[in-house]
C-alpha positions, 0 to 999 in steps of 0.5 A, a space after each residue: 754827854 747825854 742830852 738830859 744831863 747836859 740840860 741839867 748841868 747847863 741849868 737850862 732845865 733845873 732837874 734831870 727828871 724834868 729834862 727826861 720828861 721833856 725829851 719823852 714828850 718831844 719838847 726838846 729837839 736837836 738840829 731841828 729833830 726831836 731828840 731822846 734823853 740819851 742823845 749824845 750832845 756835841 759842840 755846835 749842836 742847836 738845841 730847842 727847848 719848848 716848855 709851855 708857851 716859851 721856847 729857847 734855842 741855844 748853840 752848844 759851846 762846850 760840854 763839861 761833866 760838871 759846872 759851877 752855877 756861875 760857869 753854867 751859862 758859858 756852856 751855850 749861847 742863846 740863839 733865839 
């Protein structure tokens, strides 16, 4: 699954266009490297999202094409 879609489906970022813009601005990194929106997310990837002064680091647990709002948080675990 594409990185921008994963961020939207998992509800880390609410809209895919915002996720895409964050990737273009190098505010999203995967395993310590800046990642493009087209990056293919895999299980155990560590994603860091920096928006404003807030930073969120998560580890991917599952990659689902669709997720209910209640199930979205089970796609990742927060590291920091």
